[in-house]
VMD Tcl script that draws the C-alpha trace (Angstrom):
set ca {
  {3.61 121.96 106.13}
  {1.24 121.77 109.02}
  {-1.39 123.91 107.40}
  {-1.60 121.05 104.30}
  {-1.26 118.16 107.12}
  {-2.81 119.00 110.20}
  {-1.76 116.05 111.76}
  {1.83 117.25 111.75}
  {0.87 120.63 113.72}
  {1.34 119.12 117.20}
  {4.90 117.94 116.13}
  {6.12 121.11 114.31}
  {4.74 123.79 116.79}
  {6.09 121.31 119.73}
  {7.07 123.84 122.96}
  {10.12 122.17 123.32}
  {11.54 122.98 119.95}
  {10.75 126.76 120.86}
  {12.33 126.80 123.91}
  {15.47 125.52 122.45}
  {15.29 128.16 119.60}
  {14.55 130.80 122.40}
  {17.75 129.55 124.47}
  {19.75 129.61 121.31}
  {18.88 133.01 120.33}
  {18.86 134.43 123.74}
  {15.30 135.75 123.58}
  {12.02 135.15 125.50}
  {9.60 134.31 122.28}
  {10.21 133.03 118.75}
  {8.17 132.75 115.65}
  {8.08 129.90 113.11}
  {8.79 131.68 109.89}
  {8.31 128.31 107.77}
  {8.32 124.38 107.86}
  {8.80 122.21 105.22}
  {9.83 118.77 104.43}
  {12.91 118.17 102.30}
  {13.22 114.57 100.59}
  {15.81 113.58 98.07}
  {16.38 110.10 96.34}
  {19.36 108.25 97.16}
  {20.49 109.02 93.43}
  {20.00 112.91 94.01}
  {23.15 115.04 93.78}
  {24.64 116.85 97.22}
  {23.72 120.00 98.15}
  {26.44 122.59 97.88}
  {27.51 124.42 100.80}
  {25.38 127.32 101.84}
  {23.61 129.66 104.37}
  {19.95 129.09 104.77}
  {19.73 133.03 105.64}
  {20.20 134.25 101.88}
  {16.67 132.69 101.01}
  {14.91 134.35 103.99}
  {13.11 137.69 103.55}
  {13.90 138.64 107.37}
  {15.44 142.00 108.32}
  {17.12 139.97 110.86}
  {20.25 137.58 111.75}
  {18.70 136.34 114.97}
  {17.22 133.24 113.23}
  {17.89 129.45 113.69}
  {17.26 126.59 111.35}
  {16.36 122.95 112.98}
  {17.01 119.91 110.78}
  {15.53 116.89 112.22}
  {15.71 113.54 110.40}
  {12.60 111.06 110.73}
  {14.89 108.02 110.62}
  {18.55 106.89 111.62}
  {20.90 108.54 109.29}
  {24.39 107.19 109.24}
  {27.08 109.47 107.94}
  {27.46 107.60 104.63}
  {23.81 108.76 103.98}
  {25.09 112.14 103.45}
  {23.75 113.58 106.54}
  {23.78 117.38 107.50}
  {27.15 119.05 108.44}
  {28.15 122.35 109.31}
  {30.92 124.82 108.83}
  {32.01 126.11 112.05}
  {32.09 129.69 112.27}
  {30.45 130.30 108.77}
  {27.84 132.05 110.53}
  {30.26 134.92 111.73}
  {31.06 135.70 107.91}
  {28.63 138.33 106.49}
  {29.98 138.13 103.06}
  {28.11 134.79 102.13}
  {24.81 136.44 103.13}
  {24.41 137.18 99.26}
  {25.40 133.72 97.98}
  {22.94 131.31 96.47}
  {23.33 127.79 96.60}
  {25.77 127.10 93.90}
  {29.17 125.84 92.86}
  {30.21 129.19 94.28}
  {29.37 128.67 97.68}
  {30.76 125.03 97.76}
  {34.24 126.23 96.79}
  {33.71 129.26 99.38}
  {33.41 126.72 102.24}
}
mol new
graphics top color blue
foreach p $ca { graphics top sphere $p radius 0.5 }
foreach p [lrange $ca 0 end-1] q [lrange $ca 1 end] { graphics top cylinder $p $q radius 0.2 }
display resetview
């Protein structure tokens, strides 16, 4: 995003976000793989449970995703949720976003 919208660079490459990622991963440095804006209309269907890792061409599980809403998001808006412990199950690293992933979780 910051390549297409340079005014977002300062926000996306914020050192505080990088520091938190380093602390979570237990490393000294991190790289930004990609940034994106996800926009859904109020009539959009829900996204099935999934792991982002399936879509990344990265040869390491030492990754972290940051989801940051740009306005208040009450629970009834369908905010981001996490499945506790799902990162511990290697079997789902081969499962795309689908009804199968929804049922699995």
